[in-house]
C-alpha positions in Angstrom: -0.7 -36.8 -9.4 -3.0 -37.0 -6.3 -1.0 -34.7 -3.9 -1.3 -31.8 -6.8 -5.1 -32.4 -7.1 -5.4 -32.2 -3.3 -3.2 -29.0 -2.8 -5.1 -27.6 -6.0 -8.7 -28.5 -4.8 -7.8 -27.7 -1.2 -6.1 -24.2 -1.8 -8.7 -23.2 -4.4 -11.8 -23.9 -1.6 -9.7 -21.8 0.6 -9.2 -18.9 -1.9 -13.0 -19.3 -2.5 -14.1 -18.9 1.1 -11.9 -16.1 1.9 -13.1 -14.1 -1.2 -16.5 -15.0 -0.5 -16.3 -13.5 3.2 -14.1 -11.0 2.1 -17.2 -9.7 -0.3 -19.2 -9.5 2.9 -16.7 -7.4 4.6 -15.5 -10.5 7.0 -11.8 -10.9 7.2 -10.8 -14.6 7.3 -7.3 -15.5 5.8 -7.9 -18.7 5.1 -5.7 -19.6 2.5 -2.9 -18.5 4.6 -3.5 -21.2 6.9 -3.6 -23.9 3.9 -0.3 -22.6 2.5 1.2 -23.0 5.9 -0.1 -26.7 6.4 1.2 -27.6 2.7 4.5 -26.1 3.2 4.8 -27.9 6.6 3.8 -31.2 5.0 5.4 -30.8 1.5 8.5 -28.4 2.2 9.5 -24.8 1.9 9.9 -24.8 -2.0 6.7 -26.2 -2.9 5.1 -24.1 -0.2 6.7 -21.1 -1.6 5.1 -21.8 -5.2 1.8 -22.4 -3.7 1.7 -19.5 -1.5 3.1 -17.1 -4.3 0.3 -18.3 -6.8 -2.4 -18.3 -4.2 -1.4 -14.8 -3.2 -1.5 -13.5 -6.6 -5.1 -14.9 -7.3 -6.3 -13.5 -4.1 -4.8 -10.0 -5.2 -6.3 -10.6 -8.8 -9.5 -11.3 -7.3 -9.3 -8.3 -4.9 -8.7 -6.0 -7.6 -5.7 -4.4 -5.5 -3.6 -2.1 -7.3 -0.4 -3.3 -5.5 0.1 -7.3 -5.1 1.8 -7.7 -1.7 -0.3 -10.9 -1.1 2.2 -13.1 -2.9 5.2 -11.8 -0.8 3.1 -12.2 2.6 2.1 -15.7 1.5 5.9 -16.5 0.7 6.9 -15.5 4.4 3.7 -17.9 5.7 5.6 -20.7 3.5 9.3 -19.9 4.7 7.9 -19.5 8.4 6.1 -23.1 8.2 9.3 -25.3 8.1 10.9 -23.4 11.0 7.9 -23.8 13.0 7.8 -27.7 12.2 11.4 -28.2 13.3 11.2 -25.9 16.5 7.2 -26.6 17.5 5.3 -29.8 18.3 3.0 -30.4 15.3 1.6 -33.7 16.8 -0.4 -31.5 19.8 -3.0 -29.2 19.0 -2.8 -26.7 21.8 0.9 -25.5 20.4 -0.5 -25.1 17.0 -2.9 -22.0 18.3 0.4 -20.0 17.9 1.6 -20.7 14.2 -2.4 -20.3 13.1 -2.1 -16.7 14.7 1.2 -15.7 13.4 0.4 -16.9 10.0 -3.0 -15.1 9.6 -1.2 -11.9 10.8 1.5 -12.2 8.6 -0.8 -12.1 5.7 -3.5 -9.7 7.1 -1.7 -7.1 9.0 0.0 -5.3 6.2 -3.4 -4.8 4.2 -4.9 -3.9 7.5 -2.3 -1.2 8.1 -2.5 0.0 4.8 -5.9 0.7 4.8 -5.9 2.1 8.3 -3.0 4.6 7.1 -5.3 5.7 3.7 -8.4 5.8 6.0 -7.2 6.8 9.2 -9.1 4.2 11.3 -6.7 2.9 13.6 -9.3 1.5 16.2 -11.0 -0.6 13.7 -7.3 -1.9 12.3 -6.4 -3.1 15.9 -9.8 -4.9 15.9 -9.3 -6.5 12.3 -5.9 -7.3 13.7 -7.0 -9.1 16.9 -10.1 -10.9 15.0 -7.4 -12.1 12.3 -5.3 -13.5 14.9 -8.0 -15.2 16.9 -9.5 -16.6 14.0 -6.2 -18.3 12.7 -5.2 -19.5 16.1 -8.8 -21.2 16.8 -9.3 -22.5 13.0 -5.9 -24.0 12.4 -6.3 -27.1 14.8 -9.4 -28.2 13.3 -8.5 -27.4 9.9 -5.1 -29.8 10.7 -7.2 -32.5 11.7 -9.5 -32.3 8.7 -6.6 -31.7 6.0 -4.5 -34.7 8.0 -7.9 -37.0 7.6 -7.9 -36.4 3.8 -4.2 -36.9 3.8 -4.6 -40.2 5.3 -7.2 -41.4 2.9 -5.2 -40.5 0.0 -1.6 -41.7 1.4 0.0 -38.3 1.7 2.2 -36.7 3.9 0.5 -35.2 7.3 1.0 -32.4 9.2 1.4 -34.4 12.5 4.1 -36.7 11.3 5.9 -33.7 9.2 8.7 -33.2 11.9 9.5 -37.0 11.9 9.5 -37.0 8.1 11.9 -34.6 7.8 14.1 -35.8 10.6 14.0 -39.5 8.7 14.7 -37.6 5.0 17.7 -35.6 6.4 19.1 -37.0 9.6 22.0 -34.6 9.9 20.3 -31.4 8.9 18.6 -30.7 12.3 21.6 -32.2 14.6 
């Protein structure tokens, strides 16, 4: 029950921050980073459920006519366990890359759709660069903050996610 409440409050706060910044015209895909975190710590199936639900809520709040964000969030959730198996979750520097990739997976389709409709390609490249930079530099502090809260709540942490998955399924990754 504690894990569900922690996930709900964290994802809701990320959605709120993202839509608040979006109402001012600033693209910060913070929800994608939280979906990546929870997919890495809790597993791909709960991560997909969290991502699809959060994506549908975001599309509904932004009044988008085409619901694409749930599929983008599902891609982020599918990418997280792959990164945990291949990358180094314990170090901060390698976590710049998944932060940038997760935010680009979510923001790039909307940015490209907007550029195609409005013929604004230079602005599109600037938005994609800002989105990737935001994800790269915000994800490591977000990991520290959420791992601190997870430690207090006795929940799985991102920094130990690879070791936890290896202990649960020792033959799976051999």
